[in-house]
C-alpha positions in Angstrom: -4.0 -18.2 -33.4 -3.3 -21.9 -33.6 0.1 -21.4 -35.1 1.8 -19.9 -31.8 1.3 -22.9 -29.9 3.0 -25.5 -32.4 6.1 -22.8 -32.6 6.4 -22.2 -28.7 6.3 -25.9 -28.0 8.5 -27.0 -30.5 11.1 -24.1 -29.3 10.7 -25.4 -25.5 10.9 -29.5 -26.7 14.2 -28.0 -28.6 15.7 -26.3 -25.6 15.9 -29.7 -24.2 16.7 -31.8 -26.8 19.8 -30.1 -27.6 21.3 -31.0 -24.5 21.1 -34.5 -26.1 22.4 -33.3 -29.0 19.2 -33.3 -31.4 16.3 -31.2 -32.6 13.1 -31.5 -34.1 11.3 -29.2 -36.9 7.7 -30.8 -37.5 6.2 -31.2 -33.9 3.6 -33.8 -35.2 6.1 -35.7 -37.3 8.9 -36.2 -35.3 7.4 -37.6 -32.3 5.4 -40.0 -34.2 8.3 -43.1 -33.7 8.1 -42.4 -30.0 12.1 -42.0 -30.1 12.7 -38.4 -29.5 9.6 -38.4 -27.1 11.6 -40.9 -24.8 14.9 -39.0 -25.3 12.9 -35.6 -24.3 11.5 -37.1 -20.9 14.7 -38.6 -19.9 16.5 -35.0 -20.7 13.7 -33.4 -18.6 13.5 -35.8 -15.9 17.1 -36.9 -15.4 15.9 -40.5 -15.2 16.2 -43.3 -17.8 13.4 -45.0 -19.6 13.2 -48.6 -20.9 14.8 -49.4 -23.9 13.1 -48.4 -27.1 12.1 -50.7 -29.7 14.3 -50.5 -32.7 11.9 -51.5 -35.3 10.1 -49.4 -38.1 6.8 -51.0 -37.9 3.6 -49.6 -36.5 3.5 -51.8 -33.5 6.9 -50.8 -32.7 6.0 -47.1 -32.7 2.9 -47.6 -30.8 4.9 -49.4 -28.1 7.7 -46.6 -27.9 4.9 -44.0 -27.3 3.1 -46.3 -24.8 6.5 -46.4 -22.9 6.8 -42.8 -22.6 2.9 -42.2 -21.8 3.5 -44.9 -19.0 6.2 -42.8 -17.7 4.3 -39.7 -17.8 1.6 -41.5 -15.8 4.1 -42.6 -13.2 4.8 -39.2 -12.2 1.3 -38.6 -11.2 -0.4 -37.4 -14.2 -3.8 -38.2 -15.5 -3.8 -38.6 -19.3 -7.2 -37.9 -20.3 -8.0 -39.4 -23.4 -4.7 -39.0 -25.1 -3.5 -42.5 -26.7 -0.4 -43.6 -28.3 -2.2 -44.5 -31.8 -3.3 -40.6 -32.4 0.3 -39.7 -31.8 1.7 -42.3 -34.2 -0.9 -41.0 -36.7 0.7 -37.6 -36.5 -2.8 -35.9 -34.7 -1.7 -32.4 -34.1 -4.2 -31.8 -31.5 -3.3 -34.9 -29.5 0.3 -34.3 -29.8 0.2 -30.9 -28.5 -2.0 -31.9 -25.8 0.7 -34.3 -24.7 3.4 -32.0 -24.8 1.0 -29.5 -22.9 1.0 -32.1 -20.2 4.8 -32.6 -20.2 5.2 -28.9 -19.6 2.6 -28.6 -16.9 4.3 -31.4 -15.1 7.8 -30.8 -15.3 8.3 -27.2 -16.2 5.6 -25.3 -13.9 4.0 -27.8 -11.3 7.4 -27.9 -9.2 6.4 -24.1 -9.2 5.1 -23.6 -5.6 4.4 -20.3 -4.1 2.6 -20.5 -0.5 0.7 -23.9 -1.4 -1.1 -22.5 -4.6 -1.9 -24.4 -7.9 1.1 -24.5 -10.5 -1.1 -21.9 -12.6 -1.6 -19.7 -9.6 1.7 -20.1 -8.0 3.6 -18.8 -11.2 1.1 -16.0 -11.7 1.8 -14.7 -8.0 5.2 -14.9 -8.9 5.0 -12.8 -11.7 3.0 -10.4 -9.8 5.3 -10.1 -6.8 8.7 -9.8 -8.9 6.7 -7.1 -10.9 4.9 -5.2 -8.4 7.5 -2.2 -8.3 7.4 -1.4 -12.1 5.3 1.3 -13.6 2.9 0.2 -16.4 3.0 -3.3 -15.3 -0.3 -5.3 -13.7 0.0 -8.8 -14.5 -3.4 -10.5 -13.7 -3.3 -13.3 -16.5 -1.3 -15.2 -18.8 -2.8 -13.3 -22.3 -3.6 -9.6 -22.2 -1.1 -8.8 -19.3 2.0 -9.9 -21.4 0.9 -8.2 -24.9 3.1 -5.1 -24.6 6.7 -6.5 -23.5 6.8 -4.5 -20.3 6.2 -7.5 -18.0 9.0 -9.5 -19.8 11.5 -6.7 -19.3 10.6 -6.2 -15.8 11.1 -9.8 -15.0 14.6 -9.6 -16.4 15.5 -6.2 -15.0 14.3 -7.4 -11.7 16.9 -10.3 -11.6 19.4 -8.9 -13.9 19.3 -4.8 -14.0 22.6 -4.6 -15.9 21.1 -6.1 -19.0 18.4 -3.5 -19.9 17.5 0.3 -18.6 13.9 -0.3 -17.8 13.1 3.4 -17.5 13.9 3.9 -21.2 11.0 1.7 -22.5 7.6 3.0 -23.3 4.1 1.0 -23.2 3.4 2.6 -27.1 6.1 0.5 -28.4 5.1 -3.3 -27.8 7.2 -4.8 -30.6 10.4 -3.1 -29.5 10.0 -4.3 -25.9 8.8 -7.8 -26.8 11.9 -8.1 -29.2 14.5 -6.7 -26.6 13.3 -9.2 -24.1 13.3 -12.3 -26.4 16.6 -11.4 -27.5 18.2 -10.6 -24.2 16.6 -14.0 -22.8 18.4 -15.9 -25.9 21.3 -14.1 -25.8 22.2 -14.0 -21.8 19.7 -16.0 -20.2 20.0 -19.2 -22.6 16.3 -19.1 -23.2 15.2 -19.7 -27.0 12.7 -17.4 -28.5 9.1 -19.6 -28.2 6.8 -16.6 -28.9 6.2 -14.4 -32.3 5.9 -10.6 -31.3 3.9 -10.0 -34.3 1.3 -12.6 -33.3 1.2 -11.4 -29.6 0.8 -7.9 -30.6 -2.0 -8.4 -33.1 -4.1 -11.4 -31.5 -6.7 -9.8 -28.9 -6.2 -12.7 -26.6 -2.8 -14.7 -26.8 -2.8 -18.6 -25.9 -2.3 -19.0 -22.3 -0.3 -22.0 -22.6 2.3 -20.6 -24.9 2.8 -17.5 -22.6 3.0 -19.9 -19.4 5.3 -22.2 -21.2 7.8 -19.4 -22.1 7.3 -17.7 -18.7 8.3 -20.7 -16.9 11.4 -20.8 -18.3 12.1 -17.4 -16.5 11.1 -18.9 -13.3 13.9 -21.7 -13.8 16.4 -19.1 -15.4 16.0 -17.2 -11.8 15.6 -19.9 -9.4 18.9 -19.1 -7.7 17.6 -15.6 -7.0 14.8 -17.2 -5.3 16.8 -18.7 -2.8 18.2 -15.3 -2.0 14.8 -13.9 -1.7 13.7 -16.6 0.9 17.1 -16.0 2.8 15.8 -12.3 2.9 12.5 -13.0 4.1 13.8 -15.2 7.1 16.0 -12.2 8.0 13.0 -9.6 7.7 11.3 -12.1 10.2 14.0 -12.1 12.6 14.7 -8.6 12.8 11.0 -7.9 13.2 10.9 -9.7 16.0 14.0 -8.0 17.7 12.5 -4.6 16.8 9.0 -5.7 18.8 10.7 -7.2 21.6 13.1 -3.6 22.1 9.7 -1.7 22.2 8.1 -3.9 24.5 11.2 -3.6 27.0 11.3 0.4 26.4 7.3 0.7 27.5 8.1 -2.0 30.6 10.9 0.5 31.8 8.5 3.6 31.5 5.5 2.1 32.7 7.5 0.8 35.9 9.3 4.0 36.4 6.1 5.8 36.4 4.5 3.5 38.8 7.2 3.3 41.2 7.5 7.3 41.1 3.8 7.6 42.2 4.4 5.2 45.0 7.3 7.0 46.1 5.2 10.4 46.3 2.2 8.5 47.9 3.9 6.9 50.6 4.9 10.5 53.0 1.1 11.4 52.8 -0.1 7.8 54.1 2.9 7.6 56.7 2.3 11.1 58.2 0.7 11.2 61.9 0.6 14.8 63.0 -0.4 15.7 66.4 -2.9 18.5 67.7 -5.6 17.1 65.5 -9.4 18.4 65.7 -12.4 16.2 64.8 -13.0 18.3 61.6 -9.2 17.8 60.6 -9.6 14.3 61.0 -13.0 14.1 59.0 -11.1 16.0 56.3 -8.4 13.6 56.2 -10.8 10.5 55.9 -12.7 12.2 53.1 -9.3 12.6 51.2 -8.3 9.2 51.9 -11.7 7.8 50.4 -11.2 10.1 47.5 -7.8 8.4 46.9 -9.3 5.0 47.2 -12.1 5.7 44.8 -10.1 7.8 42.2 -6.2 7.9 42.4 -5.8 4.1 43.2 -7.7 2.2 40.7 -5.7 3.6 37.8 -2.8 2.4 39.3 -4.3 -1.1 39.9 -4.8 -1.2 36.4 -1.2 0.1 35.2 0.4 -2.7 37.7 -1.8 -5.3 35.9 -1.0 -4.1 32.5 2.7 -4.1 33.2 2.8 -7.3 34.5 1.1 -8.5 31.3 3.6 -6.8 29.1 6.5 -8.4 31.1 5.0 -11.9 30.7 4.3 -11.6 26.9 7.9 -10.0 26.2 9.5 -12.9 28.1 7.1 -15.3 26.1 8.2 -13.8 22.9 12.0 -14.0 23.8 11.5 -17.6 24.9 9.9 -18.5 21.6 12.4 -16.8 19.4 15.3 -18.4 21.4 16.5 -14.8 22.8 17.8 -14.8 26.6 15.4 -13.3 29.2 14.7 -9.7 29.6 16.3 -8.7 33.0 14.8 -5.1 34.0 17.2 -2.2 35.0 18.1 -2.2 38.6 15.3 -1.5 40.8 12.9 -2.4 38.2 12.1 -5.9 38.6 8.8 -7.7 39.1 9.6 -8.5 42.5 10.5 -4.6 43.2 7.2 -3.7 41.9 5.4 -6.3 44.2 7.4 -5.3 47.4 6.7 -1.4 46.9 3.0 -2.3 46.1 2.8 -4.5 49.3 4.4 -1.7 51.4 1.9 0.9 49.6 -1.0 -1.5 51.1 0.4 -1.8 54.5 0.9 2.0 54.8 -2.9 2.4 53.6 -4.2 -0.2 56.4 -2.2 1.4 59.0 -3.3 5.1 57.9 -7.0 4.3 58.0 -6.6 2.4 61.4 -4.8 5.5 62.9 -7.6 8.0 61.8 -10.4 6.0 63.2 -8.6 5.9 66.5 -7.7 9.3 66.7 -11.1 10.0 65.9 -12.6 7.8 68.7 -9.6 9.3 71.1 -10.8 13.3 70.3 -14.4 12.2 70.7 -13.9 10.7 74.0 -11.9 14.1 75.0 -14.4 16.1 74.0 -17.1 14.6 76.0 -14.8 14.6 79.2 -14.0 18.3 78.7 -17.5 19.4 78.5 -18.4 17.2 81.4 -15.3 18.9 83.6 -16.5 22.2 82.7 -20.2 21.6 83.8 -19.3 20.1 87.2 -16.5 22.7 87.6 -19.2 25.6 87.2 -21.9 23.9 89.3 -19.4 23.5 92.4 -17.5 26.9 91.8 -21.0 28.6 92.1 -21.9 26.7 95.1 -18.6 27.8 96.8 -18.8 31.7 95.8 -18.9 33.7 99.1 -18.3 30.4 101.3 -14.8 31.5 102.4 -16.4 35.1 103.4 -19.0 33.7 105.1 -16.9 31.3 107.3 -14.2 34.1 108.1 -17.3 36.1 109.6 -17.4 37.3 113.2 -20.9 37.7 112.9 -21.5 35.6 116.2 -19.7 38.0 118.1 -22.3 40.4 118.4 -25.7 38.4 118.4 -28.1 37.4 121.0 -28.1 34.2 122.6 -30.7 32.5 120.5 -29.1 34.2 117.4 -25.7 32.6 118.0 -27.3 28.9 119.0 -28.7 29.5 115.3 -25.3 30.5 113.6 -24.0 27.1 115.3 -26.8 25.1 114.2 -26.4 26.7 110.8 -22.9 26.1 110.6 -23.6 22.4 111.3 -26.1 22.4 108.3 -23.3 23.9 106.5 -20.9 20.9 107.2 -23.2 18.3 106.5 -23.6 20.2 103.0 -19.8 20.2 102.8 -19.5 16.7 103.1 -22.3 16.0 100.4 -19.9 18.1 98.2 -16.9 16.0 98.5 -18.1 13.4 95.7 -18.3 16.2 93.4 -14.7 17.5 94.0 -13.4 13.8 93.5 -15.2 13.5 90.3 -13.7 16.8 89.2 -10.2 15.5 89.9 -11.0 12.0 88.4 -12.2 13.6 85.0 -9.2 16.0 85.0 -6.6 12.8 85.6 -8.6 10.9 82.6 -8.0 13.9 80.2 -4.4 14.3 81.1 -4.1 10.4 80.9 -5.5 11.0 77.2 -3.2 13.5 76.2 -6.0 16.5 75.7 -4.4 19.5 74.2 -5.6 22.2 76.7 -4.8 20.0 79.8 -2.6 23.2 81.3 -5.9 25.1 81.6 -8.0 21.9 82.8 -5.1 21.3 85.3 -4.8 25.0 86.8 -8.6 25.0 87.4 -8.6 21.4 89.2 -5.9 22.6 91.3 -7.6 26.0 92.4 -10.5 23.9 93.1 -8.8 21.5 95.2 -6.9 24.3 96.8 -10.0 26.2 97.8 -11.5 22.8 99.2 -8.7 22.3 101.4 -9.2 26.0 102.7 -13.0 25.3 103.0 -12.2 22.4 105.4 -9.6 24.3 107.7 -11.8 27.7 107.7 -15.0 25.0 108.8 -13.0 23.5 111.6 -11.9 26.9 113.1 -15.2 28.5 112.7 -17.1 25.1 114.7 -14.5 25.5 117.5 -15.2 29.3 117.8 -18.9 28.5 118.2 -18.6 25.8 120.5 -16.5 27.9 122.9 -19.4 30.3 123.0 -22.2 27.5 122.8 -22.3 27.3 126.8 -23.7 31.1 126.5 -26.5 30.0 124.2 -30.1 28.6 124.5 -31.4 25.9 122.3 -33.2 27.2 119.2 -36.6 26.5 118.1 -36.8 22.7 117.1 -38.9 23.1 114.3 -36.3 25.5 112.7 -33.9 23.2 113.5 -35.7 20.0 112.1 -36.4 22.1 108.9 -32.8 23.0 108.4 -31.7 19.4 109.1 -33.9 17.8 106.6 -34.0 20.5 104.0 -30.5 20.5 103.2 -29.8 16.7 102.6 -33.2 16.8 100.4 -31.8 20.1 98.5 -28.9 18.3 97.8 -30.5 15.5 96.6 -32.8 17.7 94.3 -29.2 19.3 92.9 -27.7 15.7 92.2 -31.2 14.7 90.6 -31.3 17.8 88.4 -27.6 17.0 87.7 -28.0 13.7 86.9 -30.9 14.4 84.7 -29.3 17.2 82.6 -25.8 14.7 82.7 -24.1 14.3 79.2 -23.3 10.7 78.0 -21.4 9.1 74.9 -22.8 5.4 73.9 -21.9 2.9 71.3 -24.1 0.0 71.7 -27.6 -0.9 72.3 -26.7 -2.7 75.7 -24.9 0.9 76.8 -28.1 2.9 76.1 -30.4 0.4 77.8 -28.4 0.4 80.9 -29.0 4.0 81.0 -32.7 3.8 80.8 -33.1 1.1 83.5 -31.1 3.4 85.8 -33.1 6.1 84.8 -36.2 3.7 85.7 -34.8 2.9 88.8 -34.5 6.8 90.0 -38.4 7.2 88.9 -38.9 4.6 91.6 -37.9 6.7 94.3 -39.8 9.7 93.5 -42.8 8.2 95.4 -40.5 8.5 98.7 -39.4 11.7 97.8 -42.6 13.2 97.7 -43.3 12.1 101.4 -40.1 13.9 102.1 -41.2 16.7 100.4 -44.3 17.2 102.2 -42.9 16.5 105.6 -40.4 19.3 105.1 -43.0 21.8 103.8 -45.5 20.9 106.6 -42.7 21.8 108.9 -42.8 25.5 107.5 -46.3 25.5 107.4 -46.0 24.8 111.2 -44.0 27.4 111.9 -46.0 30.0 110.0 -48.9 28.8 112.0 -47.1 29.2 115.4 -45.4 32.4 114.5 -49.0 33.9 113.5 -50.7 32.3 116.6 -48.0 33.8 119.2 -47.0 36.7 117.3 -43.2 35.9 117.8 -41.4 38.5 116.2 -38.7 37.4 113.4 -39.6 33.8 114.1 -40.3 33.1 110.5 -36.6 33.8 109.7 -34.9 30.6 110.1 -31.6 31.0 111.8 -30.0 27.5 111.1 -30.2 27.8 107.2 -30.6 30.1 104.5 -32.9 27.3 102.5 -36.6 28.4 102.2 -39.5 26.2 101.5 -39.9 28.4 97.8 -36.2 27.3 97.0 -37.3 23.4 97.9 -40.6 23.8 96.0 -38.8 25.5 92.9 -36.3 22.6 92.6 -39.2 20.1 93.2 -41.2 21.3 90.2 -37.7 21.4 88.1 -37.1 17.6 88.9 -40.9 16.6 87.9 -40.2 18.7 84.6 -36.9 17.3 83.8 -38.2 13.3 84.5 -40.2 13.2 80.7 -37.4 15.4 79.3 -34.8 12.9 80.2 -37.2 10.1 78.8 -37.2 11.7 75.6 -33.4 12.2 75.0 -32.8 8.4 76.1 -35.5 7.2 73.7 -33.9 9.4 71.0 -30.3 7.9 71.7 -32.0 4.0 71.7 -33.4 5.1 68.2 -29.9 5.8 67.0 -28.4 3.0 68.6 -31.2 0.7 66.7 -30.3 2.6 63.6 -26.6 2.0 63.8 -27.7 -1.9 64.5 -29.4 -1.9 61.2 -26.4 -0.4 59.3 -24.1 -3.0 60.5 -26.6 -5.8 59.7 -26.8 -4.1 56.1 -23.2 -4.2 55.6 -23.0 -7.7 56.8 -25.6 -9.4 54.8 -23.9 -7.7 51.8 -20.4 -8.9 52.8 -21.4 -12.4 53.8 -22.5 -12.5 50.0 -19.7 -10.9 48.1 -16.6 -12.4 50.5 -17.4 -15.9 49.8 -18.4 -15.0 46.1 -14.9 -13.6 45.7 -13.3 -16.7 46.9 -15.2 -19.1 44.8 -14.3 -16.9 41.6 -10.7 -17.0 42.7 -11.0 -20.7 42.9 -12.7 -20.9 39.5 -9.9 -18.8 37.8 -7.5 -20.7 39.4 -9.1 -24.1 38.0 -9.4 -22.5 34.5 -5.9 -21.5 34.7 -4.8 -25.2 35.5 -6.9 -26.4 32.5 -9.5 -28.3 35.0 -12.4 -27.5 32.6 -11.0 -28.7 29.2 -7.7 -27.8 27.7 -8.7 -25.9 24.4 -7.2 -22.6 25.0 -9.6 -20.5 23.1 -12.4 -21.8 25.4 -10.2 -21.0 28.4 -9.7 -17.7 27.5 -13.5 -17.0 26.5 -14.7 -18.6 30.1 -11.9 -16.2 31.7 -13.4 -13.3 29.8 -17.0 -14.2 31.2 -15.6 -14.1 34.5 -14.1 -10.7 33.8 -17.3 -9.3 32.7 -19.2 -10.8 35.7 -16.6 -9.4 38.0 -17.1 -6.0 36.3 -20.9 -6.3 36.4 -20.8 -7.0 40.1 -18.8 -3.6 40.6 -22.3 -2.0 41.6 -22.4 -4.2 44.7 -19.2 -3.0 45.8 -19.9 0.4 45.0 -23.3 0.1 47.1 -21.0 -1.5 50.0 -19.0 1.4 49.8 -21.8 3.5 50.5 -22.8 1.6 53.2 -19.2 1.6 54.6 -19.4 5.2 54.5 -22.6 5.8 56.3 -21.1 3.4 58.8 -18.2 5.3 59.4 -19.8 8.3 60.0 -22.1 7.0 62.3 -19.0 6.5 64.4 -19.7 2.5 64.3 -16.1 0.8 64.9 -17.0 -2.8 65.1 -19.3 -5.5 63.6 -20.2 -8.6 65.0 -22.4 -10.0 62.2 -19.4 -10.6 59.7 -16.0 -11.2 59.8 -15.3 -9.7 56.5 -14.0 -5.6 56.7 -14.5 -3.2 53.8 -10.6 -3.1 53.4 -10.3 -7.3 53.1 -13.2 -6.9 50.5 -11.5 -4.3 48.6 -8.2 -6.2 48.6 -10.0 -9.4 47.6 -11.5 -7.8 44.7 -8.5 -6.4 43.4 -6.8 -9.6 43.7 -9.6 -11.5 41.9 -9.2 -8.5 39.0 -5.4 -9.0 39.0 -6.1 -13.0 39.2 -7.8 -13.0 36.2 -5.9 -10.8 34.2 -2.8 -12.8 35.1 -4.5 -15.9 34.2 -5.7 -14.4 30.5 -2.3 -13.3 30.1 -0.7 -17.0 30.8 -3.6 -18.5 28.3 -2.8 -15.8 25.6 0.9 -16.5 26.0 0.0 -20.0 25.5 -2.1 -19.4 22.6 1.0 -17.4 21.4 3.4 -20.3 22.1 0.9 -22.7 20.4 0.3 -20.7 17.2 3.9 -19.4 16.7 5.3 -23.0 17.0 2.6 -24.7 14.9 1.8 -27.6 17.2 -1.9 -28.7 17.3 -4.7 -28.5 20.0 -4.4 -32.4 20.3 -0.8 -32.0 21.4 -1.5 -29.0 23.5 -4.6 -31.2 25.3 -2.2 -34.1 25.8 0.5 -31.9 27.2 -2.3 -30.2 29.7 -4.1 -33.7 30.5 -0.5 -35.3 31.3 0.6 -32.1 33.2 -2.7 -32.0 35.4 -2.9 -35.9 36.0 0.4 -35.6 37.9 -0.5 -32.3 39.8 -2.3 -34.3 42.4 -2.6 -31.6 44.8 -3.8 -28.9 42.1 -1.3 -26.3 43.0 -0.4 -25.7 39.1 3.1 -26.9 39.4 5.1 -30.3 39.4 7.9 -31.8 41.9 10.7 -33.3 40.0 9.4 -36.9 40.6 5.9 -36.0 39.4 7.5 -33.9 36.1 9.7 -37.3 35.4 6.8 -39.4 35.6 4.8 -36.9 33.3 7.3 -37.1 30.7 7.7 -41.0 30.6 3.8 -40.8 30.3 4.4 -38.8 26.9 6.6 -41.4 25.6 10.0 -39.9 26.9 12.2 -43.0 27.5 14.2 -42.1 30.7 16.1 -45.4 31.8 16.8 -46.0 35.8 20.5 -46.2 34.9 22.8 -43.3 35.4 22.5 -42.3 31.8 18.9 -42.0 32.6 19.7 -39.7 35.6 21.9 -37.4 33.3 19.1 -37.0 30.7 16.7 -36.0 33.3 19.0 -33.7 35.0 19.5 -31.9 31.7 15.9 -31.8 30.9 15.2 -30.2 34.5 17.9 -27.4 34.1 16.1 -26.2 30.9 12.3 -26.1 32.5 13.8 -25.0 36.1 16.5 -22.8 35.4 16.5 -20.9 38.8 16.4 -24.5 40.5 13.2 -23.5 42.3 12.5 -27.4 42.9 9.2 -27.2 41.0 8.3 -27.2 37.0 5.3 -24.6 35.9 3.4 -25.5 33.2 4.3 -22.7 30.8 8.0 -23.8 31.3 6.8 -27.3 30.8 4.9 -26.3 27.6 7.6 -24.4 26.2 9.9 -27.6 26.6 7.7 -29.8 24.9 7.0 -27.4 22.0 10.8 -26.8 21.5 11.2 -30.7 21.6 8.4 -31.1 19.0 8.9 -28.1 16.7 12.2 -27.1 15.3 12.5 -23.1 15.0 14.9 -20.7 13.3 18.5 -20.5 15.1 21.7 -18.5 14.9 22.8 -21.0 12.6 20.2 -20.9 10.4 20.2 -16.9 10.1 23.7 -17.2 9.2 23.0 -19.5 6.1 20.3 -16.8 5.1 22.9 -14.2 5.1 25.4 -16.3 3.3 23.1 -16.9 0.4 22.3 -13.0 0.0 26.3 -12.4 0.1 26.9 -14.6 -2.7 28.9 -17.2 -0.4 31.2 -14.7 1.0 32.0 -14.0 4.5 30.6 -10.6 4.6 27.8 -8.9 3.0 27.9 -5.2 1.3 25.3 -2.5 2.1 23.9 -2.4 -1.5 23.3 -6.0 -1.3 21.4 -5.8 1.9 19.4 -2.7 0.6 18.7 -4.7 -2.9 17.3 -7.9 -0.9 15.8 -6.4 2.1 12.9 -3.5 3.0 14.4 -0.1 3.4 14.0 -0.1 7.0 15.0 -3.5 7.7 18.2 -3.0 5.6 19.0 0.1 7.9 18.5 -1.9 11.0 21.1 -4.0 10.1 23.8 -1.6 8.4 23.3 0.4 11.8 24.1 -2.4 13.8 26.7 -4.8 11.7 30.5 -4.4 12.7 32.9 -3.7 9.8 34.3 -7.1 8.4 38.0 -7.2 9.0 39.0 -9.9 6.7 41.8 -9.7 4.1 40.9 -8.1 0.5 37.4 -7.1 1.8 35.8 -4.1 0.4 36.3 -1.1 2.8 32.5 -1.0 3.6 32.1 -4.7 3.9 29.9 -5.7 6.9 30.3 -8.7 9.2 27.0 -10.7 9.1 28.1 -13.6 11.7 28.7 -11.7 14.7 25.5 -9.6 13.9 23.5 -13.0 13.5 24.5 -14.3 16.9 23.9 -11.1 18.8 20.4 -11.3 17.7 19.9 -14.7 19.6 21.8 -13.2 22.7 25.1 -15.2 21.9 27.4 -12.3 22.1 27.7 -8.6 22.8 27.7 -6.2 20.0 
């Protein structure tokens, strides 16, 4: 009702006027001459108003009221349609409006909670203070205060000694209101301004009356307000410490895990066991591919995450004035980088070893087969030769038969000489197998030795048989010329046929089109000699025909048996047919191999075409990412971050190309292709480049996020940040992302630092350099520069400020009690302090007193608890 406002406003005015030793009874009468109105404003503002006019006339009163209204207006208050005449005439509505304006300006407007309007600020203050209390829900300044519990809660929150809130009931509003108003008047010096009966019986109490009364509570408890702000600051500092400790633990755990994995993986990559077979090596290569595809990628991610966490942690520590974090022994970022580099070195040499070992074994298998083939041909030829050479058959034969034996022996010697070449080839292959460390060299050497020993024996036996035949030559007649001619020509031709057959089924191993082309050309040359051979074949067979014709004509007994050779026209004819059959087969074999080599060439080109696209693309992306990291494309950090994330998406989007190349690379390796002249990129260099690009993007994203963290936590503007970035880039002439000391000095001067050319200027510059380059690397990175500029431009909380905050909570004592911490801080943070604070050891301190000073400095790394 209208009646409650004059009562409340009168009580409020009197609560101030009594300080000047006076009171009012009727609000519309006693402000009419303006004197008490001016006095009220002087008490409230603590300032002196102009001297009042002392006359009793109407114009004197109007002048005084105007002085009061001018003073109110000078405080930035708009007085809408309130005139001095109405006040002087005792207009109640106008007078109450003016008093409400004064209350709003001097009692409520200064209540600022989180930049809200005065009314919202006061409401938010009430909500926060009464939040923990049962049956209280402050939503407005009329119905929320009707049952009196909100007033009781405000008193209990700040002075729990004055009332027992748990005994109050929502169903007894009059008792609650009277209790609150009595305690406020008696203990808090707040006069009664509201009528409990009015409040209970009115559907909607007057907001202005309740706001006026509640503002008195706010001012009464203002001291407690400082304690709350101090508590908030301490909470903030403790939260930072707790988060930093969590990040340190996670870094230690990730690092231990990664280093342990590398330690377990290295022995496998370093193993070089002997006695491998080709299938062993194929299996090893498959295992290695599986490792590259499945086991290593998650570790690349883990390494990137670990570096990101480390950088974020260091940035947070720096921003909150904490000392940098030193990981435990053997777990620094450098230790991880070294272990990783070692791992990649081992991977490279392991893959190289596998491929060279495969080439060696393939060559060995080929040589061993060739040795066996040639040895078998030779051994089958020598079968029975020793017995034949030791035979004494010539002792019992006729003259012509002996001569035949001699000629037969000559033919054999010619045959023997023709085999010399193959024996040398067999020895040469055995020697190469030894040089290449063939696993079964012992067997090869024994067989080779046996062939050589036998060859020597054959030579000796041949000589002794020839001598024996020559001794009895004088006893023999010349043997038939045709037989002799056949024997002489058939033996070398037969050898040529043997050699041709052997060459036509000869095994080969090639790696290039040029090598197979060489074999094809040699085969064409061989085919060109077949015409000549055909003539020789016709001539040799005509000799046999002539023998048959003569023997038939003259009926010579046993004339068809050629005493000079075991070769027959049938043997020569069979071998000649065999050669003609093998020639087209050899054509097919060579063409098939040519096809295979052309296919290999196509694989090389396929791989090169992709590699020559992906390689430069990766290099270009690396340059682009570096340029963004240095702010070359604008210095709005969110834009940089978005661009980097776009690059990251593009890289991940191109993963399919890398997978496709891995497939081609696998086909290349499975086809035993070991070199590629169409590209300088290998799969290994592309993989490493790919991983470096991903790592670089992650690292740059992390740097930009840390810059955003720096900017936001320190409250610097985008314009300042842009200015810092463009100045830094302007002096970073070679675009390496860092400044030398003289470039840094020019950069500082360009930003308005006055660094003189005298000794004092040098001392100032040395002090700044020691902050931005603490490890004296001789260069200043942008992060350190940004951190320095931020700290110079924005002040941050320090140990001294935290100590001051604790001192407020402790009521100016040099120590603080656990119950004070529990009262002012949230439970987990109060517990954090109690666990970590040292006992206070000063005189007259209670037994459970805690030392908040050493604890505060320890938060900033200035002492060691």
